[in-house]
N, CA, C and O atoms as CSV, one atom per row, in Angstrom:
chain,resi,resn,atom,element,x,y,z
A,1,MET,N,N,0.807,-1.182,0.000
A,1,MET,CA,C,0.000,0.000,0.000
A,1,MET,C,C,0.856,1.254,0.000
A,1,MET,O,O,0.455,2.257,-0.590
A,2,LEU,N,N,1.979,1.239,0.615
A,2,LEU,CA,C,2.873,2.386,0.643
A,2,LEU,C,C,3.673,2.521,-0.656
A,2,LEU,O,O,4.246,3.577,-0.924
A,3,ASP,N,N,3.712,1.468,-1.453
A,3,ASP,CA,C,4.465,1.529,-2.700
A,3,ASP,C,C,3.889,2.570,-3.647
A,3,ASP,O,O,4.640,3.213,-4.381
A,4,GLY,N,N,2.569,2.751,-3.647
A,4,GLY,CA,C,1.935,3.749,-4.496
A,4,GLY,C,C,2.363,5.165,-4.139
A,4,GLY,O,O,2.467,6.027,-5.011
A,5,VAL,N,N,2.609,5.403,-2.862
A,5,VAL,CA,C,3.037,6.729,-2.415
A,5,VAL,C,C,4.447,7.022,-2.925
A,5,VAL,O,O,4.715,8.138,-3.369
A,6,TYR,N,N,5.336,6.060,-2.872
A,6,TYR,CA,C,6.708,6.266,-3.310
A,6,TYR,C,C,6.844,6.331,-4.821
A,6,TYR,O,O,7.820,6.877,-5.335
A,7,ALA,N,N,5.867,5.775,-5.538
A,7,ALA,CA,C,5.917,5.780,-6.998
A,7,ALA,C,C,5.531,7.138,-7.580
A,7,ALA,O,O,5.807,7.414,-8.747
A,8,MET,N,N,4.899,7.978,-6.780
A,8,MET,CA,C,4.503,9.296,-7.276
A,8,MET,C,C,5.745,10.158,-7.521
A,8,MET,O,O,6.753,10.017,-6.829
A,9,THR,N,N,5.664,11.036,-8.495
A,9,THR,CA,C,6.827,11.850,-8.845
A,9,THR,C,C,6.742,13.267,-8.305
A,9,THR,O,O,7.592,14.095,-8.631
A,10,ILE,N,N,5.748,13.569,-7.495
A,10,ILE,CA,C,5.625,14.915,-6.942
A,10,ILE,C,C,6.826,15.187,-6.045
A,10,ILE,O,O,7.104,14.432,-5.113
A,11,GLY,N,N,7.526,16.265,-6.337
A,11,GLY,CA,C,8.684,16.640,-5.551
A,11,GLY,C,C,9.972,15.990,-6.007
A,11,GLY,O,O,11.037,16.319,-5.485
A,12,VAL,N,N,9.912,15.079,-6.963
A,12,VAL,CA,C,11.104,14.385,-7.426
A,12,VAL,C,C,11.785,15.155,-8.552
A,12,VAL,O,O,13.010,15.129,-8.671
A,13,LEU,N,N,10.997,15.839,-9.378
A,13,LEU,CA,C,11.562,16.545,-10.518
A,13,LEU,C,C,12.349,17.758,-10.054
A,13,LEU,O,O,11.847,18.589,-9.297
A,14,ILE,N,N,13.590,17.849,-10.517
A,14,ILE,CA,C,14.435,18.989,-10.164
A,14,ILE,C,C,15.120,19.502,-11.424
A,14,ILE,O,O,15.127,18.819,-12.448
A,15,GLY,N,N,15.682,20.670,-11.358
A,15,GLY,CA,C,16.421,21.222,-12.494
A,15,GLY,C,C,15.506,21.749,-13.571
A,15,GLY,O,O,14.465,22.333,-13.267
A,16,VAL,N,N,15.875,21.553,-14.841
A,16,VAL,CA,C,15.117,22.112,-15.955
A,16,VAL,C,C,13.773,21.432,-16.158
A,16,VAL,O,O,12.912,21.987,-16.840
A,17,ASN,N,N,13.564,20.254,-15.593
A,17,ASN,CA,C,12.295,19.556,-15.745
A,17,ASN,C,C,11.263,19.957,-14.702
A,17,ASN,O,O,10.108,19.542,-14.791
A,18,ALA,N,N,11.652,20.748,-13.726
A,18,ALA,CA,C,10.730,21.158,-12.676
A,18,ALA,C,C,9.647,22.061,-13.251
A,18,ALA,O,O,9.905,22.837,-14.171
A,19,GLY,N,N,8.463,21.962,-12.724
A,19,GLY,CA,C,7.340,22.745,-13.221
A,19,GLY,C,C,7.498,24.238,-13.003
A,19,GLY,O,O,6.957,25.024,-13.781
A,20,GLY,N,N,8.211,24.650,-11.987
A,20,GLY,CA,C,8.369,26.061,-11.690
A,20,GLY,C,C,9.668,26.652,-12.181
A,20,GLY,O,O,10.064,27.717,-11.707
A,21,HIS,N,N,10.343,26.012,-13.102
A,21,HIS,CA,C,11.632,26.500,-13.588
A,21,HIS,C,C,11.464,27.813,-14.336
A,21,HIS,O,O,10.518,27.962,-15.110
A,22,LYS,N,N,12.358,28.760,-14.122
A,22,LYS,CA,C,12.266,30.096,-14.715
A,22,LYS,C,C,12.316,30.067,-16.243
A,22,LYS,O,O,11.754,30.956,-16.882
A,23,GLY,N,N,12.955,29.098,-16.832
A,23,GLY,CA,C,13.069,29.010,-18.283
A,23,GLY,C,C,11.746,28.788,-19.001
A,23,GLY,O,O,11.634,29.074,-20.193
A,24,TRP,N,N,10.755,28.288,-18.298
A,24,TRP,CA,C,9.447,28.052,-18.909
A,24,TRP,C,C,8.656,29.341,-19.088
A,24,TRP,O,O,7.768,29.401,-19.939
A,25,VAL,N,N,8.958,30.370,-18.307
A,25,VAL,CA,C,8.180,31.598,-18.357
A,25,VAL,C,C,9.007,32.819,-18.748
A,25,VAL,O,O,8.516,33.944,-18.655
A,26,THR,N,N,10.233,32.626,-19.177
A,26,THR,CA,C,11.107,33.739,-19.532
A,26,THR,C,C,11.302,33.791,-21.043
A,26,THR,O,O,11.605,32.778,-21.673
A,27,VAL,N,N,11.126,34.980,-21.619
A,27,VAL,CA,C,11.393,35.214,-23.040
A,27,VAL,C,C,12.264,36.456,-23.163
A,27,VAL,O,O,12.352,37.260,-22.236
A,28,LYS,N,N,12.908,36.602,-24.316
A,28,LYS,CA,C,13.750,37.770,-24.558
A,28,LYS,C,C,13.136,38.647,-25.630
A,28,LYS,O,O,12.556,38.162,-26.601
A,29,CYS,N,N,13.278,39.949,-25.431
A,29,CYS,CA,C,12.825,40.897,-26.441
A,29,CYS,C,C,13.699,40.731,-27.678
A,29,CYS,O,O,14.920,40.618,-27.572
A,30,ARG,N,N,13.079,40.717,-28.831
A,30,ARG,CA,C,13.787,40.474,-30.083
A,30,ARG,C,C,14.721,41.636,-30.451
A,30,ARG,O,O,15.717,41.421,-31.143
A,31,LEU,N,N,14.420,42.854,-30.004
A,31,LEU,CA,C,15.228,44.003,-30.389
A,31,LEU,C,C,16.288,44.366,-29.359
A,31,LEU,O,O,17.444,44.592,-29.717
A,32,CYS,N,N,15.911,44.427,-28.080
A,32,CYS,CA,C,16.871,44.894,-27.071
A,32,CYS,C,C,17.409,43.775,-26.177
A,32,CYS,O,O,18.256,44.035,-25.323
A,33,ALA,N,N,16.943,42.552,-26.350
A,33,ALA,CA,C,17.393,41.368,-25.606
A,33,ALA,C,C,17.103,41.454,-24.115
A,33,ALA,O,O,17.785,40.819,-23.311
A,34,ARG,N,N,16.099,42.234,-23.745
A,34,ARG,CA,C,15.700,42.321,-22.347
A,34,ARG,C,C,14.959,41.047,-21.974
A,34,ARG,O,O,14.068,40.611,-22.702
A,35,GLU,N,N,15.323,40.440,-20.831
A,35,GLU,CA,C,14.632,39.249,-20.370
A,35,GLU,C,C,13.338,39.653,-19.686
A,35,GLU,O,O,13.325,40.531,-18.823
A,36,MET,N,N,12.242,38.997,-20.085
A,36,MET,CA,C,10.928,39.320,-19.535
A,36,MET,C,C,10.277,38.061,-19.004
A,36,MET,O,O,10.348,37.004,-19.631
A,37,ASP,N,N,9.653,38.170,-17.867
A,37,ASP,CA,C,8.877,37.096,-17.272
A,37,ASP,C,C,7.433,37.286,-17.737
A,37,ASP,O,O,6.825,38.319,-17.454
A,38,ILE,N,N,6.883,36.308,-18.441
A,38,ILE,CA,C,5.545,36.484,-19.021
A,38,ILE,C,C,4.447,36.521,-17.967
A,38,ILE,O,O,3.317,36.905,-18.267
A,39,THR,N,N,4.762,36.128,-16.739
A,39,THR,CA,C,3.765,36.192,-15.676
A,39,THR,C,C,3.769,37.541,-14.977
A,39,THR,O,O,2.806,37.872,-14.285
A,40,LYS,N,N,4.835,38.336,-15.142
A,40,LYS,CA,C,4.952,39.606,-14.431
A,40,LYS,C,C,4.977,40.804,-15.375
A,40,LYS,O,O,4.423,41.852,-15.042
A,41,ASN,N,N,5.598,40.678,-16.532
A,41,ASN,CA,C,5.749,41.784,-17.468
A,41,ASN,C,C,4.690,41.714,-18.566
A,41,ASN,O,O,4.132,40.652,-18.842
A,42,ILE,N,N,4.425,42.863,-19.185
A,42,ILE,CA,C,3.571,42.892,-20.362
A,42,ILE,C,C,4.453,42.590,-21.560
A,42,ILE,O,O,5.402,43.322,-21.840
A,43,VAL,N,N,4.141,41.517,-22.263
A,43,VAL,CA,C,4.948,41.057,-23.392
A,43,VAL,C,C,4.083,41.083,-24.645
A,43,VAL,O,O,2.972,40.552,-24.648
A,44,TYR,N,N,4.588,41.696,-25.705
A,44,TYR,CA,C,3.891,41.735,-26.984
A,44,TYR,C,C,4.495,40.690,-27.901
A,44,TYR,O,O,5.688,40.397,-27.815
A,45,HIS,N,N,3.672,40.124,-28.784
A,45,HIS,CA,C,4.171,39.142,-29.754
A,45,HIS,C,C,3.366,39.255,-31.043
A,45,HIS,O,O,2.240,39.752,-31.048
A,46,CYS,N,N,3.958,38.787,-32.126
A,46,CYS,CA,C,3.263,38.707,-33.402
A,46,CYS,C,C,2.758,37.276,-33.556
A,46,CYS,O,O,3.568,36.350,-33.573
A,47,PRO,N,N,1.446,37.063,-33.669
A,47,PRO,CA,C,0.932,35.695,-33.763
A,47,PRO,C,C,1.388,34.954,-35.013
A,47,PRO,O,O,1.416,33.724,-35.019
A,48,LYS,N,N,1.745,35.677,-36.069
A,48,LYS,CA,C,2.208,35.022,-37.301
A,48,LYS,C,C,3.678,34.621,-37.215
A,48,LYS,O,O,4.052,33.547,-37.687
A,49,CYS,N,N,4.508,35.466,-36.622
A,49,CYS,CA,C,5.957,35.255,-36.645
A,49,CYS,C,C,6.535,34.640,-35.377
A,49,CYS,O,O,7.740,34.394,-35.310
A,50,VAL,N,N,5.710,34.390,-34.381
A,50,VAL,CA,C,6.242,33.893,-33.121
A,50,VAL,C,C,6.863,32.505,-33.281
A,50,VAL,O,O,7.829,32.192,-32.585
A,51,SER,N,N,6.345,31.675,-34.164
A,51,SER,CA,C,6.911,30.338,-34.341
A,51,SER,C,C,8.198,30.359,-35.164
A,51,SER,O,O,9.088,29.542,-34.926
A,52,ASN,N,N,8.313,31.272,-36.120
A,52,ASN,CA,C,9.510,31.337,-36.961
A,52,ASN,C,C,10.635,32.169,-36.345
A,52,ASN,O,O,11.790,31.741,-36.327
A,53,HIS,N,N,10.298,33.353,-35.844
A,53,HIS,CA,C,11.318,34.302,-35.396
A,53,HIS,C,C,11.374,34.494,-33.892
A,53,HIS,O,O,12.213,35.250,-33.403
A,54,ARG,N,N,10.488,33.816,-33.134
A,54,ARG,CA,C,10.360,34.057,-31.694
A,54,ARG,C,C,10.221,35.549,-31.434
A,54,ARG,O,O,10.973,36.129,-30.650
A,55,SER,N,N,9.265,36.155,-32.092
A,55,SER,CA,C,9.100,37.607,-32.073
A,55,SER,C,C,8.337,38.069,-30.838
A,55,SER,O,O,7.124,38.279,-30.878
A,56,TYR,N,N,9.075,38.223,-29.740
A,56,TYR,CA,C,8.544,38.794,-28.511
A,56,TYR,C,C,9.153,40.177,-28.360
A,56,TYR,O,O,10.325,40.383,-28.673
A,57,PHE,N,N,8.344,41.138,-27.873
A,57,PHE,CA,C,8.813,42.505,-27.741
A,57,PHE,C,C,8.405,43.073,-26.392
A,57,PHE,O,O,7.315,42.790,-25.895
A,58,CYS,N,N,9.292,43.882,-25.795
A,58,CYS,CA,C,8.961,44.562,-24.542
A,58,CYS,C,C,8.045,45.745,-24.845
A,58,CYS,O,O,7.803,46.070,-26.007
A,59,GLU,N,N,7.537,46.386,-23.790
A,59,GLU,CA,C,6.604,47.496,-23.975
A,59,GLU,C,C,7.238,48.653,-24.735
A,59,GLU,O,O,6.606,49.231,-25.619
A,60,ALA,N,N,8.472,48.995,-24.404
A,60,ALA,CA,C,9.138,50.130,-25.036
A,60,ALA,C,C,9.374,49.895,-26.523
A,60,ALA,O,O,9.147,50.793,-27.335
A,61,ASP,N,N,9.822,48.714,-26.883
A,61,ASP,CA,C,10.081,48.432,-28.296
A,61,ASP,C,C,8.783,48.279,-29.086
A,61,ASP,O,O,8.729,48.652,-30.258
A,62,ALA,N,N,7.745,47.740,-28.467
A,62,ALA,CA,C,6.452,47.652,-29.151
A,62,ALA,C,C,5.910,49.047,-29.452
A,62,ALA,O,O,5.352,49.284,-30.523
A,63,ARG,N,N,6.078,49.962,-28.507
A,63,ARG,CA,C,5.634,51.337,-28.727
A,63,ARG,C,C,6.470,52.003,-29.823
A,63,ARG,O,O,5.939,52.751,-30.644
A,64,ARG,N,N,7.771,51.731,-29.835
A,64,ARG,CA,C,8.655,52.302,-30.862
A,64,ARG,C,C,8.315,51.760,-32.247
A,64,ARG,O,O,8.462,52.470,-33.242
A,65,LEU,N,N,7.864,50.512,-32.319
A,65,LEU,CA,C,7.467,49.901,-33.595
A,65,LEU,C,C,6.036,50.259,-33.988
A,65,LEU,O,O,5.544,49.805,-35.022
A,66,LYS,N,N,5.363,51.074,-33.166
A,66,LYS,CA,C,3.962,51.459,-33.384
A,66,LYS,C,C,3.050,50.233,-33.413
A,66,LYS,O,O,2.070,50.181,-34.156
A,67,TYR,N,N,3.401,49.244,-32.579
A,67,TYR,CA,C,2.625,48.022,-32.399
A,67,TYR,C,C,2.433,47.244,-33.706
A,67,TYR,O,O,1.396,46.610,-33.903
A,68,LYS,N,N,3.428,47.291,-34.595
A,68,LYS,CA,C,3.433,46.516,-35.842
A,68,LYS,C,C,4.673,45.628,-35.850
A,68,LYS,O,O,5.744,46.041,-35.406
A,69,CYS,N,N,4.524,44.433,-36.347
A,69,CYS,CA,C,5.647,43.496,-36.427
A,69,CYS,C,C,6.649,43.972,-37.478
A,69,CYS,O,O,6.241,44.308,-38.589
A,70,PRO,N,N,7.949,44.012,-37.164
A,70,PRO,CA,C,8.930,44.435,-38.155
A,70,PRO,C,C,9.159,43.408,-39.266
A,70,PRO,O,O,9.721,43.749,-40.307
A,71,TYR,N,N,8.734,42.156,-39.063
A,71,TYR,CA,C,8.948,41.107,-40.054
A,71,TYR,C,C,7.824,41.040,-41.086
A,71,TYR,O,O,8.076,40.919,-42.285
A,72,CYS,N,N,6.569,41.121,-40.604
A,72,CYS,CA,C,5.450,40.941,-41.536
A,72,CYS,C,C,4.478,42.120,-41.573
A,72,CYS,O,O,3.641,42.192,-42.472
A,73,GLY,N,N,4.571,43.036,-40.624
A,73,GLY,CA,C,3.678,44.182,-40.603
A,73,GLY,C,C,2.349,43.927,-39.901
A,73,GLY,O,O,1.497,44.815,-39.852
A,74,HIS,N,N,2.162,42.726,-39.358
A,74,HIS,CA,C,0.933,42.380,-38.645
A,74,HIS,C,C,0.921,43.091,-37.289
A,74,HIS,O,O,1.980,43.386,-36.734
A,75,GLU,N,N,-0.257,43.363,-36.762
A,75,GLU,CA,C,-0.370,44.057,-35.484
A,75,GLU,C,C,0.055,43.166,-34.320
A,75,GLU,O,O,-0.304,41.990,-34.265
A,76,LEU,N,N,0.827,43.738,-33.385
A,76,LEU,CA,C,1.295,42.997,-32.222
A,76,LEU,C,C,0.153,42.831,-31.225
A,76,LEU,O,O,-0.728,43.684,-31.117
A,77,GLU,N,N,0.187,41.715,-30.500
A,77,GLU,CA,C,-0.815,41.422,-29.484
A,77,GLU,C,C,-0.114,41.180,-28.158
A,77,GLU,O,O,1.053,40.791,-28.115
A,78,VAL,N,N,-0.850,41.417,-27.075
A,78,VAL,CA,C,-0.319,41.145,-25.746
A,78,VAL,C,C,-0.353,39.643,-25.513
A,78,VAL,O,O,-1.372,38.998,-25.756
A,79,LEU,N,N,0.746,39.089,-25.048
A,79,LEU,CA,C,0.845,37.656,-24.821
A,79,LEU,C,C,-0.027,37.253,-23.637
A,79,LEU,O,O,0.072,37.836,-22.558
A,80,GLY,N,N,-0.867,36.270,-23.843
A,80,GLY,CA,C,-1.686,35.722,-22.782
A,80,GLY,C,C,-3.040,36.384,-22.627
A,80,GLY,O,O,-3.858,35.914,-21.837
A,81,MET,N,N,-3.302,37.449,-23.346
A,81,MET,CA,C,-4.610,38.092,-23.235
A,81,MET,C,C,-5.409,37.800,-24.500
A,81,MET,O,O,-4.863,37.875,-25.601
A,82,PRO,N,N,-6.681,37.471,-24.363
A,82,PRO,CA,C,-7.485,37.206,-25.558
A,82,PRO,C,C,-7.733,38.467,-26.358
A,82,PRO,O,O,-7.825,39.560,-25.800
A,83,LYS,N,N,-7.840,38.316,-27.644
A,83,LYS,CA,C,-8.084,39.456,-28.520
A,83,LYS,C,C,-9.529,39.901,-28.373
A,83,LYS,O,O,-10.455,39.099,-28.500
A,84,GLN,N,N,-9.714,41.194,-28.104
A,84,GLN,CA,C,-11.051,41.742,-27.916
A,84,GLN,C,C,-11.618,42.192,-29.246
A,84,GLN,O,O,-10.911,42.771,-30.071
A,85,ARG,N,N,-12.908,41.920,-29.451
A,85,ARG,CA,C,-13.532,42.282,-30.708
A,85,ARG,C,C,-14.674,43.210,-30.477
A,85,ARG,O,O,-15.331,43.631,-31.430
């Protein structure tokens, strides 16, 4: 009966495989290389280019780009927030 308790992996994962590892929630701004935590900072991204170019932008660079993607010209969106219509 105690074998089931020891077989669980809760608390066993450490390092990069841990659920709370900083690498899972950290992205870099494509222009200024500022590290941003997506849970704390406002991060802009281009939905078309995020898979190809990892196009994440900080608030200052998004404002400087007039909220347009420099790669495709599509409008930048806030990461994690649904698009309002």
